[in-house]
N, C-alpha and C positions, 0 to 999 in steps of 0.2 A: 635715881636704882632702874626707873623707869626708860629715862635716857640713852643710860648706858646699854640695856637691852637691846633698845633700838639701833641704835648705832651699831653695835653687831649683828642683827638680823639683817641690819643694809647690807652690812659688807659681807655678809655672809651671801645674801643675794645679789650681790654683785658678783661674790667668787662663783656663784652657781650659773648667774648668768651668762657670766664671761662665758663658759664650761659649756651653757647648752648653745648660747650662739655660735660659739667657732666654729665648732664641728657640724651642725647641721645645715646651715643658713648659707657657707659658701657653695656649696652645690645648690642651692637654691635661686641666689644669686644669678650664678651662670646663665639658669632655664631662662630666669627673669632677661637677664641679658639679650638671648636670642629671641625672645617671644617681644621682645621691645625691638628687635632689629626688625623681623616679620614687618609690626606695626608699622615699624617705621616707611619700611617697602612699601607698605597700603598706605600708609597718607601719602608717600610720594606719586602714587599710583593715580589714586581716587581723583583729584583736582584734574587729570587732564582729562580723566573719562566721563567728569561730570562738562567741563568743557566741550567736550564734545557730542554730548549728547543734546548738550543746550542748544549748539550749534545745528545739530540734525532737527531739532523742534521748531528752531527758527525757522529753517529751510522750509520744513514743511509746514508750518503756521504760509507764509510767505506765498508758496506755493500754491495750496488754498484761498488765500487770498487773490490771487492773478488769476487761477483755475477759476474762479467764481467771479471774477471781475468780465474775464470773459466769455465765459456762460452766459451771464445776466447781458454781456452787450449783444449775444448772437441772439437772445432771448428775446430780447426789447428790439434788435432789426429784424427776426420774424414777426412779431406781433403786432409792433407798432412801427418798424422801418421800412426801410426801404424794399428787407426781404418778402415784406406781406403779403399773402393772396388778398386781394380785394376782390369783390362783388362781380366787377367789371373784367376781373382777370378771367374768371370762371362763367360767367353767364352769356353764352350766343345766341343770338335772336334768331340765325338760321334762315337768314335773310340775303337770296344772291344779291351780290355786287354788280352795278352796272358801269358802265365804259361810255361816255358820249363823245363825242369827236365836234370840230371849232365849231360845228355848226348847229352843234346840241342835237344832233342826232344820234340813237342809241346803236354804237359798232358793236359791240361785244358785252356779254351777260357773263361772271363766271361765277363756278360754285366750287372752286377749287385746280389748285394745279393736275397735273397729271400722275398726282403721289396719291393727293386726297381730295375725295370728295364730300362734303360735310352734309348729313343725313341726319334729323331728329329720331325720334323714339318711334314716332309713328310710320316711317318707312327703315323700320329694320323687324326682319324677321321675330316672331315671339321666342324663338328659341332660342336667340341669340342671346338673350340675357342670362335665362340658365343654363345655357352650356359653358359660358366664359366664368359664371360666379361657380359653377361646378368644381372644375378643374383648376382656376387660378385663388377663389379667394372664399371656403363655404362658407365661414363664417360674417360674409360681408354685410349681413341685415342685421346681426347682431352688434359687431365692432361699432366704435368711434370715431376710425379713421387710422386707428393702429392695433391688431391684432399682436399683445405682446406673448401670448402661448405659442405662436406661429413663430414670429421674432426671437424670442428665448432657446424653442428648438433648434430652429437654425440655426442659430450663431453657436449651439452647444455641437451642432451635426460640423459648422466649420471650424471647430476648436479639435475637434477627435477625428477627424476626418484630413488633416494638416491641409488646410486653408481651402478644401472641398467639401460641397454638400447637396445632396439629391436634390434639396426645394429652398427655394427663397422664401425670405421672412417676409416680404414687401406686400401689404392689400392691394388691391384693384385701386382704391384711392390714394395709396403711396405711387401706385406705378403712375395713376391719371396725372399727379404733381412732377413727377419722374419727368416723361415724355412731352409734359406742358413745356416744364423749364429748362430742358433739353441739356440739364448738369448729369453729366456722364460719370462725375471721378469718383473711383473707387477703394485709393487707398490712401493709406498716412493722412496726415491733420487734415487736408482735401476732401480723402471719401470720409471721416466721421464728421466735419463739419456741412457737407452733403446730407449725408443722413440725418443729421439734429435737424436742419434746414425741411429735411421733405417730413418729418414728423410731425413740428409743428406745424408746418401747411397743411397734413393732410386731416389732423383734427380741426385746423379753420374751415380749412374747404367743407367737412360736415356741418359745421354751424352753419353754412351759404346754402350749399345746396343739397335737395335731397337725393336719397340712395338713386333713385331713377335717373335725375341729370348728370350725377358722378359716372356713371355708369355709362349716357349718353354721350359724355365729354368722352369719358375712356376710349369706347368702339370707336369713336372718329379718332383716337390720336395713334393709336397701338400700332408698331410697326408688323406686318405680315407679310414678307416678302423683301427681297432687294427693291429698295425706292417706290415699295406699295404699303402707303400709310390708312388706316379705317378700314371697316365692313364693308363701305360698301366699292373702294375699290380693289378691292380683295374679292369681292363677288364677282366682280366686271371680269377680272382675269383668272381662276380661278374656276369658273362655273358658266361666266356671260351672260349674269341676270342681275338684277337689284338686291340691294342686300334685305327686301320686306319681302321676296320670293325665295329666299334660301329654305330648304328643306332640312327637318331634323337632323339627318348626317350630315350634310354641310354646311348646318352652324357648327356641329359638332368638331368637324374636319376645321374650322377658320379659329375656334377656340383649342384644340391640340396642337397648333401650328406654332404659337406663341414664343416658343423659347428655342426653335431651330428651324424657322420656315424651310433655309435650304433644304434640310435633311427631308423636309418630306414635300418639296416640290415636286406635282406629278408628271410635270412634262419634262421630255428631254432637250437635251442643249443641241442636237443635233438637229432636229426636229419640234421645232418649240411650238407647236401647234396642235402634236398627237401624242396622247396621254402614252407615259409608259406600259409596256405590258405585264402579265407578272413576274415581277422579279424579285429584288431584295426591297427596293423602297416602296413598291405598291404591298407589299405585307409590310413593310414598318408603318407606312399610310393606315392602313386599315387595323392593325394592330394598335395605334393609338387613339382612332378614330371610335373605336370598342371600347377603350380604357376611358375618353371621356362622357359615350354613353352607361357604362357601369357605375360612372359617379352621379350623373344623372339618376340614375335608378336610385342607387344607394340612397341620395339624399330628398328624394320624392319630389322628384322633376320633374322626371315622366312615372307614366306606370309601368307594369311588367308585362303587359300586352304591346306597348309604343317600345319596350324597349326589346322585346323578344321579335317583332318584326323590323326593328331596324336590323338588327345583327342579322337575321335570316335574308334581308334584303342585301347586305352586304357582302355576305358568303355568296349570294348566287347570281347577283347579277353586277358586286364590284361599285364604285364608290362614281359616278357620272361625271367626268371633265369633259369642260368645254372651255377651252380658251379664248378670252376677248382681250378688248384694247382696256390698258389701265389709265391710259388718258384721258382726259374729257374735256379737254380744250386745244385739242392737237390744231385746229384751225385761227387757234387765238394770233393774230400775228405778230413777227418778230417786234414789231412797234410796241405795239401793249405788252409783250412779254417784256421790253427794257422800263416800260413804265413801271409795271408791277414792280420790279426788280429796285426802281429810283423811291418809290412809295415804301417797301418793306423797308428800307435803309434807314426814311425816315422816323417810319413806327420803334422800332429798335430801340434808337435812340431817343426819341422824345418819352418814350412808355415804359424803356426799361425793359421791354420785351423782350424772350429768347428770338429769333427766327420763325420758330414753331408755331409761336405764342401771334407772332403779327399774321403768318399767312392767314391762321384760325379764322383771325378777328375780319381779315379784308375779305375774307371771302364767306364770312358768314355772319357781319353785321350790317349787310344793306346799303353799302356806302353808294353813293354816285357820284360817280368822279370825272371831272370834265379834263379832258385831253384837248391838244392841242393840234391832233391827229388830220391831216386833211385830204379825204379819200378818194380826191378826183389825183393829187399828185401820187399819192400810195399807187395809184393806177397805171400809172406812167412809170413807175419803179417795178409793179410787179409785170407790165408788158415785156419788159428785157428780162428782170430776175426769175420771170416762173413761166412764162409763155415761151419767149424765146431761151430761155436758159442753156436747149440743147446745142446752141450756137455761139455758146461762151465758154461751155467745157470744153480743158486743153489738160491732157494729159501730159504731164511732166514728170522729170529724173527727178528725184528726191530721195537725198542721203538720210540714211535714220542707221541706229546701230541696232546689232540684231540682239534681242535680250537674253537668250540661249548665251552665246560667244561673248556676245560684247564688241564685235565686229564691227566695222561703217561698211555697211551695204547699201547699194542703189535700186531703188522700187521707182515703178510706175504709179504717180499720185495722180487723181484729178484735185484740178484748180478747183477752188472756192473764191466765193467774193461775200463782199457785203457794202452797202451804200447807207448813208446817212445825208438830210435833205435839210439845212437851216434856214427858218425866217428870218430875214436880214432885217426888217422892219421891230419885229420881237425879239429875236434869240431864242427862239422856242424850236424844238425840235419837231418837223411837223409831217415829215415820214422816211421809212426807210427796210432797209432787208439786212435781213443776216447771215442771209445766204445762197443759192444757186438752187433753183427747184423747188417743186411742191413743197411746200412742210409738211414733216411726217410727225413731227418727235414734238411734244409740248414742253417747253421748258428745258431745250436741251442746249448746244452749243448756237449762242447767239453773238457773232461776229460784231453785229455794232457795236456791241458794249465790253469786249476781252481784247488783251493788250496779248502781246508774245510776238509782234512781228515787225519787223526793222520796218520805217518809213522813207528809207529812201533819200534822193532827193528833196521830196516834198517839205524835207525838215527844213532846207536853206533860209525859206525865206522870213521863217518865225523863229529860227532860233539862231540865226548868222546875221540876214541884211538886217531883219528889221531892230534887232537889238542895236547893233552898228550904227543904223541912221542916228537912231534915239541917244546914244551915247557920244555921238559926233566927231564920229573915227572916222563914217566915209559920210560922202555926197554923192549925189547920180550923176557927180561929173568923176568921180574917181577912178583912176586908173591901178588896176595890178596885176605884176606880171606872172605872166601863168609859165612857167619854168620849173626844171626840177628840184625838190623838195626835200629833205630828209630831217623827223624830228626823233633822234633816238634810232629806235627798232620800227617806226614809223613812216613809211613810204608811199606817199599816196599818188594814184596815179587819176589820169583823164578816162573817162568810158571809151572816149576817139582814138585813143592813142595817141604819143607826142606830146607838143605843147604848142601854142599858138601867140605867144611873147605879152607885150603889153594890151590887157584888155578894160574897156571901161564896164562899167555894172551893169548896163543895158547889156551888154553878148556872154556877160558872166553868169546871166538870168537865163536868156534865150539858149545858149551851148549848153546850161548846165554845166558848168566845168567842176572840175573836182578840188585841184590843186590851189586855185585862187582862194575859194570858200574856207578851204584849211586855213591858209596863211591869215583870211578874215579872224578866222574864230581862234587863231592863235593870238591876235594883236586884241581881241575882245575878254580871251580867255573861258576855257569852259564853265567855271562858276558863275558867271556876269549870265551867261547863257541860259544853264540852269535855271535860273532867278529867274529872268524873261518867260521860260517855258511853265514855271511855276504859277507865276503871275495869271498864264493865260488857262489857267486849269488844268493842266497835266501835271499829273505826280510823278517828280521827279525822284521821288524817298530811294529809290534803288540806281540811280542813274550817276552816282559820283564817282565812278572810276572807268568813265568811257573815255577820257582823257579826247585827243582831236581828232578821233572818229566820228564823234556826237555830229559833225560839218556835215558828214554825209550821209546821215542815221544813224550809226552805229551805235546802239540802246540797250542796256541790259531787258529791259522787257517792251519796249516801244509805245506807240497812242495806240491808243483805241481808234475808231472812224468818227465816233462823237466826239472825241475831243480834240482831231486833225480838224474836223469841218467847223468846231467855235471856235479855234483858232484864227482860221480862214475867216468867219464872220466877222471876227474882232478887224480885221484888215479895214474890210469894207465899213464895220460901223464907227469908221473915225478914230481908232484905236484903243475903243472902250472895249473891253471882254464881260461878255455877256453869261453864266452861267446857263448850261445848255437842259433845259427842263422839258418833259413830256407832258408834264399836267399842268391843269392852273388852279385847279382848287379840288375837294376833297368834302360831301356835305353827307352827313350822316342819315341814319334812317328816320328821326325826326323832322328833321328838312335844315338842321343847324349846320352852320360851315366846320369843321370839324378843323381841318386845316389849307392855307392857301398861302403856299409856299411863297418867299420872297425872295427875287433874282437878287443871287449877288455880285455884281458889276465891279471891275476895277480897270483905272485906265493905264494899259501898258505903254502905247505909242501916243505921240501925239498925234493931233489932227491932221498939221501938215506932213510930218512923217508917213503916217497911215495912207495917205495920198499921194506921197511920191513910191511907197512900195508896189500901191496898186499900179501904178503907173508902168516899174517896172514890171511888173505882173504879166502886163499887155504882151509884152514879146516873144513868151512863149508859145502865144498861141495865135499872136499876125506877123513874126518875125519870119525871116526864109532861112536859118541857121539850119543844119542838120536836115532831119529826115522829119515828113509829117509824127510818126510817131514818135521821135526824140523833142521838138519843138512843141507839139500838143495843136497844132493846126487842124487837126480832124476834127478839135472839140469847137470851132469857130461856127456862131450859128449867126446868120444872117438876123439882121435887126435889133439884135442885141449885145449889147458889150459883153466881152468875159474876158474874165483876166482866170489864169490859172499855171498849175506849174505840176511837172510830171515827177514819178519816183520810180526808181527799180532798186530790187536788189537780188544777186543772184545766191545770199545762203540761204536765204527763204523762200526762194521761187517766187518773190510777190514783186507786185505790180503796183502804184498808188498811183490817182490821179484825184488833187485837187483844185477843183475853179469855184471862182466866182460871178453868178450871175449879177452885173449889176446892179444895185438896189433892188432885186429879189430874191434870189436864194444863195448860200451857199451849199456845195456840196462838196462830200469826202466819199471816194468810193477806195475799197483794194483789195485787188485780186490776189488769191491767195495760194 
């Protein structure tokens, strides 16, 4: 009975189930399908999104690792590596360096070049420290090298004002590092890197030096006008007095012009020794000085009485400017300037210093510099280049481009000159001059060591004849046909016009022919000629495209008189080139040898070929062809064997003469 009832109920339930399932479930099934489609779509999209997010995370992590590695490398180099600041970089003894001549007699004492004279705190006005701190870095005494409040403020100001800020974020310590290292990159990765180095070095400097020492260094480095560095040079220029004698107002003026020295320059360009009268510039100057004084009073550096008295003095009497010389070493001979330049090049290479750092150390570390300078020979050079200069001045016609129109114009120009004398026994430069007349500027144009002038025919013995002898292409008995020749668009001609036909080497050198020399260079090749010049110490890095005109002195940059004299000294030295040095050693303040230069040597010609070349070079002096100027017969000296070669160029209105006094000296002269 129960089984039957169960079967009936099951059947009934099934019937009821079919009824209940059929009608309501079908629409639900449709809804479910839609939901499934959405979920299916989501399932299709999610894997790609997840992969994308994973890639982004991986890239972010890689960038963090790479960035962290770069930052770690930068910090390592700044703290322990070659970017680190050391005590020797920062501490300057402030002792003048002394130059000695070849006889160990003092020939010069230097305290800096025309742009900077090193002075210590005791040689500065007591107002200078307070004035510069007040206007440049008021929390200087409190921070540890970086003023983060000021840095963040300057950064926000920079961002909110489209890349412009009314003030900088650098502290005096940071500015000292920037000026010392002379690194000026301001944008991109290079700018960011410089800023990181500057910050790390500032902290290092604060751990090495006291605040007063940092200020002392800063005030010796800071630019205060065009080519005027340090408060001593600026004091001399603007007030014609030493930095220790500056008044409160004068110290405030120097502190106030750091951001724009030219804007506050009190002197007229037309009349540089007379201060400007009442005009906008003097009003700007007075306003700026008053701003510095107000800041000093606000910070308690000066009291109310000092402040009010200074304001009253400015309003009543104005600021008293008196232009003086910004040069400390105007009488330093050209020779010693070239010596300084050679030493600075060594220091920057050896120590990794900037040029400015090297100058600070050279002028303030109390070095004793022993040179090859020969006063007796220099006296002979000065007799002509200084005492007799007026007889050498020549007005020449020179072609120049008009700066406004770009047109070529002809102007009258005074010819200048230079001379270099090398001792053939040592290869050292013993005397020289970088210009005609009295020397009025310190570290200006020194023509002893500058390029830019075509050497003319003086180059023939060292660029063509000597190398051709060494390569076995010619002998003293060789004959070259002086006849018309063309090489593409290049058509060389002789200075005397016409041609002489077959000529031997003695006549070619004596007459200074052009066409035969070009033919010799064609056979030698320009590449081989430049190779020989390079071995003689000539910088030929820009002389690769000169072509056959090189035989006549056609060069992109030319030679310096020092390079030319050294090349001719090589001939007299049996074909062995010796680097032309100006000094023999540098001794530090402790009496220890800081550096003793090793003279570089290289054999360029064999002794036999060098001797043959000296034989050829006697013909321009003693030969009879041409005029005295062309043959150099005027250079003959009674009782002394002389060898030499003339050279002229119309393009630069320049004339050269190189001579070798047998056994004694090699001389290079250039009239420019």
